[in-house]
Steps between C-alpha positions, in 0.01 A plus 500: 500500500706818557421823322825474303399155376152617405635794307702260293199273429485448121119523493351772714156443650219643292273760646207260470684257734567769748136596501370148555436529878277805453363435150131495603530825684706666227224417253270717715727805496406641154126498592589684827711748305232587246236512776715770665548715189163449328349824384210611283697788351547403132863594463604335823308183408677498159841548662423226756402264220829565323703450816310178565624373168857574594500260799848471649660211683338587835837471674421738786162341581676161488756609760231648728286186486798270566607718799141480634518115517830453685316389814200339335161656419496875455229733637290556189629845394790371298330494157379857532842614622677313222276695254607821669867405452439447130310824475779708649740330260264559201456864592879548501529322163243735345681802635845370402385427140371855484814657640723292265271556199484123457263381233514119554497278812482122478415531132200721560448880465548692823216710639680820393544365146141372469333803662717793594762608753243697691272202530798280603587733786142518623461123463801433707365733765168318492664159550700628799193665653292185463775296659498737800124488519509124523760515777268739689211266444693216658550719807852391606769769536796263460447401136407862429820618654710246312357568157493879533863503613591295196296728269675804643845341455410412134397864432810642659717254303341613175552866594871442585552327164331783313706761679830333393618724217828330421413138448858375481579652843243257656698301758457148627377644826236696309395188321448302820298775651289521179418128468424471865250776462347402169498116533610360825273715719180358350623140501595547862157649586319212319689241695455685834121543435474130415657407833253729676216289360607176671863493615547829680799375699694484168406852395854648535661200335255512204557866448877440493455210265277699267737796489806291423311300247386825342859622470598175333185520278592848371867419438389196301250709309764757414731224383234373257513832326862418408469124443162417346328581176165658438314180430587367845439799724211663314685831470794622293833362613721797606201709574658650813796620293259629238334705769836605651437311823807393690478165685743289686676322203595837349589656834735213583658509153568868471818513713648211300454660160770630274478850369370377167235285671389786722475727194265240344281505807505885520399513132198283568386713791552814293267364226131563579404203282780240515526253208486126550862473406603750765304308760657170390843653521444621861355165603817337366725743687303450828539129461869523423566725798340259750174683557276198434707276721510752790123562484428127503718445807332783691154365411605165648618676816156645552346157442723354767386775743138428422569137557656578845184687596301181433706284735295558818173417319378137554489259210184496293387493138470881505848545643642275232331703229645819642848335494439383140407861412858596557623258236231607263592870535871452448476252213193627319506583134192712474 
């Protein structure tokens, strides 16, 4: 089935289906993760316990484990490295929630809300440092190089975003640079490191696949902010607009707006605490001006490029799951 046909599939594959070839190994990843970060320090133990209760979808470990099995059995490091991938992601989440002053994630209080901003900063640092310590323990420079490069990209991406003083001057080029740094770099590293565990000849292809999938993933995520309600995504719909974050749907819509429509958008961004009605009005304007449609088409283009990166990889259950992940990302509703 072509990528175009799969993107039009009425029922997208569930993440559980995608994870099937590596389900047993994926079940071991949380224990590996908490082994790595275990600490006797009371406040770290308390923060770890809270984070454990906020278990995510384990998407990055899933990709790493699938990439490790493209040529059959992996070399035994893959579960520990999958835990490292999730740790790097988790550290970035803790820091991002702190920077954004977010109080809720996936229906649970954030670390900064439950403890303090200071503890959240230090906890994020702790998770990063423990991830690095595990990579050093494993004694292979290549995974260390891949994950540290991704971590550096993520940090630089966050700094560039924070240094942008005029949100509405954020261009499409700026957006692509940002989401490559903050999302695609880690997904690319996870897929590359997975290949290093058992399918090293596909290392470059897997990195390309992961980066393009990551671009599609972030575009789809930014679309959800405009198209889904709080009960579905676990966070307020329109939260990016509430926080004055400019993403692709708005970027694409801005040049198509009338003066009155642009004035409505300017009014929202001038208000430190936008009302729900203001957010709803801007969402409607972005939709009317083609921002949603444009963003969806660009996300599908990235999925097509990820699919192209998979073409040299031989057929297997793991490869099929990686292909299905593209449909899942583009068509997901949460």
